[in-house]
C-alpha positions, 0 to 999 in steps of 0.5 A: 500500500502506498503512503497515505497523507504522510505530510511532513508539514504541520499547519500550526493553526487553523486558517485555510489560507493559501497563496501570498499577498498580491499587491500594495492595496490600501484595503482600509480605503477599499472597504468604503470605496464601493459600499452600497452600490445600487442596482447590483446584487447583494452577495452575502456569505461566510468565511469558515474560520473563527479568526478575524481580519479576513479581506475579500477582494473581487477582480474582473477577468481578465484585466484584474481590476478591482470590482469590490472589496470588504472585510469579514465581521467578527463572525466571519460574515461578509457582504458585497455589491457585485454586478452579475458576471464571473470574477476572480475572488481573493481571500486575504488573511492578515493572520497567516498560515505558517507551515513547519517541517521538523520545527523549521518554517517553510511556506507562508500562506496569506491568500486563497483564490477562487472564482465568484459567479454572480447571477442576475437572479441574486444567486452566487457561488464561490467555486474552487478548492484549496488543494494545498490544505487538503480540503477534499478530506473535510467532513459533512459539516462543511459539505455542500458549501465552498470549503473555505468561503460560502455564499448564503444563496448558492447556485449549486449544492453538493449532491454526492461524493464518491471516494476511491483508493487506499485512503478509503481502505485505511479509514473504512476497513479492509476490502472497502475501496469505495465509499459513496455519500449522499447529501440532503438539505433543509432550510436556507440550503443547510446540510441536514443529512449525509449518508455514506454507503460502502460501494459506488452508489446508494445500493451499497451497505449503509455505513453511516448516517449523519444528521445536523440540526441548526439554531435560529441564528443558522449555526449548527446546534447539534450533530448525530453520527450513527455508524451501522458497520462499526457501531461507533456512534457519536453525538455532538452539541454546540453551545453558543453565546446569547447571539447564537453565533459565537461558539463557546464550547463543543461537546462530543459524546458516545451514542447517537442520542443527542445530549446523552452518553459518555463524554468523549471530547470537548473544545472550549473557546474564550474571547476578549472584549472585542470578540477575538478568541484568546484561548481554544482548549481541546480536551478528552474525557478521562473518567472522571475529569476532562484532560487537556490535550492541547491549548492555543492561546492568542495575543492580539495587536490593536489592528486585529493581527496576531502578535503571539500564539502559544500552543501547548500539549503533552509533548510540546510547548511553542510560542510563535511571535509575528512581526508585520509591515502593514498586513504582511508578515516579515518575521516569525520567531518560534520559541520551542520551550521544551526541545531547542533550538528555536527557529526564526524565519524572515521574509523579503517582500518585493518593493512593487507588489509586496509579494514574498520574493525570498526567505531566510531561516535561522536556528538559535536561542529566542531569549538570548537573541542569537541566531545562525543562518540555516537556509534560504527559500525563494518564491516565484509568482504567476503573472495573471493573478500574482499568486505563488506558483513555485517555492524552493528551499534547497533541493525541495520544491513546491508548485501550484497551477491555476485555471484561467479564472484563478481556481487551483488546478494542482499542488505538488511537493517534491522533497529530498525525502520521498515519504514527504512528496505528494501531488494533488490535482483538481478537475472542474465541470462545465459549470466551474464546480469541482468535479474530481480531485486526485491525491498521489503520495509520491512524485513522479506519480504512479497511478492509480491515485491514493485517493480519487474523489468525484463530486456531483452537484444539483442546481438551485 
């Protein structure tokens, strides 16, 4: 069996952001530049993470002129006036994603890119997928909406998903190379049910039935997963503040009767007076008490960028310090308080575009301020959208390709260690929705893929 998902890179916090900063845009001014434009559709949606300062910019195709821009609110929600048409949508986060490998920072991600389709009937759709962040593996909670960005009045809903390959065997058991999922929807096009079948269609053995319920604010209130093959049933309750939107804790129990059964795991969220998360605590139930598995503690700058992130678990204790010029990260310090040495990464920005053009990596002692150069990285960007298409670090390479509307076509990582290589490719249907995604755990690729995912959509 070929290697499955042996990514040596570790995302240090949960921002599904991909790419790099495109240009020296005054985003603050853009937030009011095209506000309240009359006679054009009002497109609403959500960025599906809990972090702040996500900026959406809509560009015309192919000339890449700015059509609209806005910033998400503290719930991740956004709204734009955009004329009917097809656009390039870029999602920028001033709180970037840094990828580590053996304690050393590698790629820097601040922008993800999609296609935005706006119809004259008011329906809209964010199309595309973040291959680099493995969005093809996401669960039913995100199903039926764009993986990172969703719209409130979509043009299509995900109807089915077929997974095939050794990844399926590893997750669903020997002899099960295919798993087929069907999705159902309730009010406001929210996923209400996902049924998984062993085989290539719904005639196979029913493997699991996932049911989702929502509160009056439209947030997931509870979820039950009934497993017919493994009998490993679970139910999850989501508790919110009075507004029904700001998550306070998530509790998962064994059994499919909601709110009952033995505790399994818990996530707890705390916020400051500006509704910014200050701590996310992940716990497992070890009878008779909750046992902390991991804690993420955030310290914020006044402009809603992250100054410091502390991640602790049973085997690690890290402090991450971010330095910015404007919205762009120019330095990251990683203070490993258990296993030295510490690591520093500095990023050189191109004067004309603010795109990263190079990086330097150091090892040393954060407290003492002593550092020794350990290596260099280089970035190149494709000319149309200004997004990262090639990153190198020594003999290692990372590649991305895009279609004419900016959707990702492929992501690959070629490392000196073959166990760290991977290649993922996406194919889109005639409507621009993701049709097929394939994951290979080696370069050069050796068919068949370790995982092939086929999607079908239903028009609204």
